[in-house]
N, C-alpha and C positions, 0 to 999 in steps of 0.2 A: 217348796220353792215355786214362786209364781212369777216367772220371767216370761216375757213374751219376746217374739223375734224382733220387733221394731226396737225394744229397749236394748236388746244384744246388739243389734245393728248400730243404733246411736252410740252405745259404748264403744264398739269397735271403730267408728268413724272419728269419735272424739279423741280417742288415744292412737289410733292406726295412722292417720294423716300426719300428725306432727312426728311421730316416731319414723315414718318413711321419709319425711322432708329431712330430718336431722341426718338419717343415714346416707341419703342421697348427697346432702351438702358435705358431710364428713368424707365421702369417697371422692369428691371433687377437690379436696383440699392438697396442698402439697405436703411433703414430709414435715417441714418445719411447723406449719399451721396444725397439723395433727398432733405433733409433740406438745405445742402450746395448749391445745384443747385438752389433751390428756392431763396435763400438769394442772391446769386450773380446775378441771373437773375432779381431780383427785385430792384437792385440799380438803382439809377438815372443815372449814368454814362452808364451803359449798355443799359438802355432804350433809352437814347438820342443819342447813337451812333449806336450800332448794331441794335436796335429796329427800329430806324428810317430808316436805310439802307435796312433792310430786307423788311419792310412795303413798302417803296418807290419802290424798286425793283419789288416787286410783283405787285403793283399797275401799274407801268409803262409797266410790262409784259401783265398784263390784259388789259390795255389800247392799246397796240400794237396788240394784238391778236383779240380784238373785235372792233377795230378801234373806240374807245371811247376816245375822245379828253380830257374830264374832268378827267378821271382816270390817263392819263399821266400827267396832270398838278399837280395833287395832288401828284402823285408819285414823281415828280421832287421836289415838294415842301417839301416832307419828305427827299429825297436824299441829298439836298444842305446843310441844317443844319446838317444833320448826318454825311456828308462827312467832313464838316468843324470841328465838334466836335470831330470826330474820328481822324483827323490829329492832333488836339491839344493834345488829349489823348495820342496818340503815340509818339508824340514830346518829352514827358517827358523821355520815354524809349530809343527811337532811332530816331536820326534825319533822317537818310538816309531812314529808313522804313516809316517815316511819309511823305517824299517828294514822295516816290513810291506811297503810298496811295493816296495822293493828285493828282497826275498825273493819276492814274487809275481812280478816281472818276471824274475827269475833263473830260476824254474821255468818261466815262459812261454818264455823264450829257450832253455832246455834242451830242452823239449818240442818246440819249433819246429824244433830241429836234427836231432832224431832221428825225427820223425813227419812 
């Protein structure tokens, strides 16, 4: 494992700040807003699109930082179906946006396999 302190700090900042911001915002919500957030995050569509993409991107980043091949593969296994399902989900609302998502995720998957 050839990870350096700066890559670990960068990974912590990339995923730490958004996580802390989400937790702080969630704590400031009232009970009704918290219930709505839990209901929307608990849907199958959210878990299969955004959830897969977030988990896959995190595992891919961890695999790259710690030079851990299995984490990279598992990350890509989560990203591919997440990207496909996200494209299908967005296709219902906007064709152009879904094509942009598909191109973005294709580049992300390509870069994840080589770096």
